[in-house]
C-alpha positions in Angstrom: 0.1 0.1 0.1 1.1 3.4 -1.1 2.3 5.6 1.4 0.2 8.5 0.2 -2.8 6.4 0.7 -5.4 8.5 1.7 -5.7 5.7 5.4 -2.0 6.3 5.1 -2.0 9.6 6.3 -5.4 9.0 8.6 -3.5 6.8 10.5 -0.5 9.2 10.7 -2.8 12.2 11.5 -4.8 9.8 14.3 -0.8 9.0 15.5 -0.2 12.3 15.7 -2.7 12.8 18.6 -0.6 11.0 21.0 1.5 12.8 23.2 4.6 12.0 25.0 4.4 12.8 28.4 7.8 14.1 29.5 8.5 16.0 26.2 4.9 17.3 25.6 4.7 16.7 22.0 3.2 14.7 20.0 5.4 11.3 18.4 4.8 12.0 15.2 6.4 14.7 15.1 9.3 13.7 17.5 10.1 11.0 14.5 9.0 7.9 16.9 6.8 6.7 14.4 8.9 5.1 11.6 8.6 2.3 8.7 4.9 2.5 9.4 2.5 0.0 7.2 -1.1 -1.3 6.8 -1.9 -4.5 5.8 -5.0 -6.2 5.9 -5.9 -4.0 8.6 -2.9 -4.6 10.7 -1.3 -1.0 11.5 2.4 -2.3 12.0 5.2 0.5 12.6 8.2 0.4 14.6 8.3 3.0 17.4 12.1 4.3 18.1 11.9 5.8 21.9 14.6 8.1 23.0 15.9 6.2 25.5 15.8 2.4 26.0 15.6 2.7 29.6 11.8 4.4 28.8 9.3 3.2 31.2 6.6 4.0 29.1 6.1 1.5 26.5 2.3 0.0 28.2 1.6 3.9 28.4 2.3 4.3 24.3 0.6 1.0 23.7 -2.4 1.9 25.0 -2.6 5.9 23.3 -1.6 4.6 20.0 -4.9 1.8 20.4 -6.7 4.4 21.8 -6.1 6.7 19.0 -6.7 4.0 16.1 -8.9 1.3 16.9 -12.5 2.3 16.5 -11.5 6.0 15.3 -9.3 5.2 11.5 -12.1 3.0 9.1 -10.7 0.0 8.7 -7.9 -0.7 10.9 -8.7 -3.6 13.9 -5.2 -4.3 15.1 -1.9 -2.3 15.9 1.5 -3.8 16.2 4.1 -2.2 17.2 8.3 -2.7 17.5 10.8 -0.7 19.9 13.8 0.4 18.8 15.6 3.4 20.4 17.6 6.7 19.8 19.0 8.4 22.3 20.4 11.9 21.8 24.0 12.9 23.0 24.4 15.5 25.3 25.5 18.1 22.6 28.3 19.6 25.3 29.6 16.4 24.6 31.1 17.0 21.0 34.7 16.8 20.9 35.3 17.4 24.9 36.1 12.9 24.9 37.5 11.2 23.2 35.3 8.1 23.8 31.7 8.9 23.0 29.2 9.0 25.6 25.6 9.8 26.1 25.4 11.7 29.1 27.0 11.7 31.8 25.1 11.9 35.5 26.5 12.8 38.7 25.2 11.0 42.3 26.3 12.8 45.1 25.5 13.7 48.5 26.3 16.7 51.2 27.5 14.4 54.0 28.8 10.6 54.0 26.9 7.5 55.3 23.9 8.2 53.3 24.1 5.7 51.1 24.6 7.3 48.1 27.3 4.7 46.4 24.3 1.9 47.2 21.9 4.4 45.1 24.4 4.6 42.3 25.3 0.9 42.1 21.5 0.1 42.0 20.5 2.8 39.8 23.2 1.7 36.9 22.2 -1.4 37.4 18.8 -1.0 37.3 19.0 1.4 33.8 20.8 -1.6 32.5 17.9 -4.1 33.0 15.9 -2.4 31.2 18.2 -2.3 27.8 20.4 0.6 28.0 24.3 0.4 27.9 25.2 1.8 31.3 28.8 2.7 32.8 29.5 3.3 36.2 32.5 5.4 37.4 34.3 5.9 41.4 34.9 9.0 41.7 35.8 8.4 45.0 39.2 8.5 44.8 40.4 8.9 47.9 38.0 5.9 49.3 36.7 3.6 46.4 34.1 1.1 47.5 32.5 0.2 44.3 34.1 -2.7 43.1 33.3 -4.5 46.2 29.6 -3.4 46.0 29.4 -4.6 42.5 31.1 -8.2 43.3 34.9 -7.3 41.5 38.2 -8.0 42.9 41.1 -5.5 43.0 42.0 -7.1 39.5 44.1 -4.4 37.5 42.2 -4.1 34.5 43.3 -4.3 30.9 44.7 -1.9 28.2 43.6 -1.6 25.1 45.1 0.9 23.0 47.0 2.5 25.9 43.2 2.5 27.4 42.5 0.9 30.3 39.3 -1.5 29.8 36.2 -1.1 32.7 35.8 -4.3 34.5 31.9 -5.8 33.8 29.6 -6.9 36.5 25.9 -7.4 36.2 25.7 -5.6 33.0 27.4 -2.9 33.9 31.3 -1.0 32.8 32.9 -0.3 35.6 35.6 1.6 36.8 37.2 2.5 39.8 40.7 3.3 41.4 40.4 1.0 43.2 41.2 -1.7 40.6 44.8 0.7 40.7 46.0 0.9 44.0 47.1 -2.1 46.7 44.4 -3.1 48.3 44.0 -1.2 52.2 46.6 1.6 50.6 45.5 5.2 51.4 45.8 7.7 48.8 47.4 10.9 50.7 46.6 13.4 47.3 46.1 17.3 47.1 43.1 18.9 45.1 45.8 19.2 41.6 46.3 15.1 42.0 42.4 14.3 42.5 41.6 16.6 39.0 44.1 14.9 37.3 42.8 11.7 38.2 39.5 12.3 37.6 39.9 13.6 34.0 42.5 10.7 33.7 39.1 8.4 33.9 37.6 10.1 30.9 40.8 10.6 29.2 42.7 6.8 29.8 39.6 4.7 29.7 38.6 2.5 27.1 34.9 3.2 27.4 32.3 2.1 25.0 29.2 4.1 23.7 27.3 4.2 26.9 23.7 5.4 26.9 24.4 6.5 30.9 27.6 7.3 32.7 27.0 6.7 36.3 29.7 9.2 38.1 29.5 8.0 42.1 31.6 11.2 43.7 32.5 11.3 47.3 30.4 13.0 50.1 30.5 16.9 50.2 31.4 19.5 47.8 34.8 19.2 47.8 37.5 19.5 44.8 36.2 16.0 43.1 33.3 18.0 42.4 34.5 20.8 41.1 37.3 18.9 39.4 34.3 16.5 37.8 32.2 19.7 36.5 35.2 21.6 35.1 36.9 18.1 33.5 33.4 17.2 31.6 29.7 18.5 30.8 27.6 17.1 32.8 24.1 16.3 31.8 22.7 16.4 35.2 23.3 15.3 39.2 21.6 13.3 41.3 20.8 14.0 45.4 20.8 11.7 47.8 19.5 12.1 51.3 18.7 10.8 54.5 14.9 11.7 55.4 16.3 13.6 58.9 17.3 17.1 59.2 20.9 16.8 59.3 21.4 15.7 56.3 18.6 17.3 54.4 21.2 20.3 55.2 23.9 19.0 54.1 21.8 17.8 50.7 20.6 21.1 50.1 24.5 22.9 50.5 25.3 19.7 47.9 22.2 20.9 45.6 23.0 24.6 45.5 26.9 23.8 45.0 25.9 22.1 41.4 23.2 24.8 40.7 26.2 27.5 40.9 28.4 25.5 38.6 25.3 25.2 36.0 24.6 21.6 36.4 20.7 20.5 35.3 19.7 19.0 39.0 17.5 15.9 38.0 16.3 15.4 41.3 16.1 14.0 45.0 16.3 10.6 46.2 15.2 10.1 49.5 17.4 7.0 50.8 16.8 4.9 54.1 13.3 5.9 54.5 11.1 4.3 57.2 10.7 4.2 61.0 14.3 4.3 61.5 15.0 7.4 60.4 11.5 9.2 59.3 10.2 10.2 55.5 9.2 12.7 53.3 12.7 15.1 54.1 13.6 14.4 51.0 10.8 15.5 49.6 10.2 18.5 51.0 13.7 19.3 50.4 13.0 18.9 46.2 9.4 20.6 46.9 11.7 23.6 48.2 14.0 24.3 46.3 11.9 23.2 43.0 13.4 20.6 41.3 11.8 16.8 41.5 11.7 14.6 43.9 13.0 11.2 42.2 11.9 8.7 44.8 12.2 7.0 48.4 14.2 4.0 49.0 12.9 2.1 51.8 15.5 1.2 54.7 16.3 -2.3 54.6 19.1 -4.9 55.8 19.1 -6.7 52.7 20.3 -3.5 50.8 23.6 -3.6 53.6 24.0 -7.1 52.6 24.0 -6.6 49.5 26.5 -4.4 49.2 28.7 -5.7 51.4 28.6 -9.5 49.5 28.9 -7.8 46.0 25.4 -8.8 45.1 23.1 -5.8 44.9 19.4 -6.3 45.7 18.3 -5.1 42.2 19.9 -8.3 41.2 19.7 -10.2 44.7 16.3 -9.9 45.7 14.8 -7.7 42.5 10.8 -8.4 44.0 11.9 -7.0 47.5 10.4 -3.1 47.6 13.8 -1.5 47.9 14.5 -3.1 44.4 11.2 -2.0 42.9 11.9 1.6 44.6 15.2 1.8 41.8 13.6 0.0 39.0 11.2 3.0 39.7 14.3 5.3 40.0 16.3 4.3 37.0 12.3 4.9 35.1 12.5 8.8 36.8 16.1 9.1 35.9 15.5 7.8 32.3 13.1 10.4 31.7 14.6 13.2 33.2 17.6 12.8 31.3 15.2 12.8 28.1 13.6 15.9 28.9 16.9 17.2 29.8 18.9 16.3 26.5 15.7 17.0 24.3 16.0 20.9 25.4 19.3 20.9 24.1 17.6 20.0 20.3 17.3 23.9 19.2 20.6 25.1 20.9 23.9 25.4 19.3 26.6 23.9 21.5 29.5 26.1 21.8 32.5 25.8 20.6 35.9 25.0 22.6 39.1 26.8 22.4 41.6 24.9 23.7 
C-alpha cells in the first residue's frame, strides 16, 4: 500500500494525537513513528524511543490503540516493534575521545546516606531496562564500588594504551580501587584529584554508553568541582536521608551544582522508614523546586548486598527496595530525556583549547 494513501495519512494523523508525557510533543513530530505499514487492517510500525530504558512503553501502546481502533476506518489491530535512538548531550561533542550520550553525577552532602548504594543499583537497573551503562567510582580517596559489585582489586586490561573497564551485572565499571594496592591509602592534594578524575575519561576505553553514572565522594569538595570542570554533566542526582541533619548538607550539595550550572535531575530519599523517618527528601525537592525522584525504604538486605557484592536489584528484584530502585531508574531515564530534548534547538558552544 502506498505511503500516500488516504488510510495511511489518516493513521498518521491519528497517531499525531498521541503525546509524549515527558516531552509534551506528539510522537509523529518527534519522529518516533517509523516504517509504518498497513495490511489487512493491521497497523505495524517501529516505535523509536528516546532511551532504551524508557518507562512509557505500556502507556504508548495503550494510547496508540486508543487513537486508532474505532477511530480510523478499516483498522482492527496495532502491532508495535520497539527501537531507541537516545540523543547525545550536545555539550559532549569534541570534549571526550570516547562517545558518551550522557554523564550523571550522584552526589550527597554528607557521608553515610547510601549514595554509592544508590549509584550501583541505579546503574544496574538502567542496564536491566536495556541501556548501555558505565559506572565510574570518582571517590578517588575512598573507592568502594569494586566491593559493592563483587569485583576483585585486579588491575584492568589495557587496550590501545587505555584501561578497559571491568564488567559486572551488565554494566562497565572503573574505579581507583582497581589501580591501587588493597588497603593502602591515597594521600593526595586537589590538583592530583583533578588529574585522576580527568584521566578516568581520557585514559579509559569506555564503550558508547547511554548513561555514565559517576559516584562522587560526599560533600562539596575538589572532586565535585574537578568533575564539573572536566566534562559537561548532563545532570546531578542528590541523595539524602530523611532526617534534618542530612537534609541540610544535601541542600548545600544541591546549591553547589546549581552554582556550577549543572541541571538537577532530582532528589532521592534513601533509607526511609520508621528508623530515620520519611518525607524529608520530598520536602527538600519541593522547597528547591526540583523533581523528587523517589524514596528507597530502609532494608537490611540492601546493606548485605553491598557488602557481599550482590546488589539488591539483582539478588532480590521483587523486594520493596529493589522495586523502588527500578522506579528510580524510570524517573532518571525520563529526566535525562527531557534534559537532552531541551538541547535540540540549542547550538553548542565552540570549545577553544
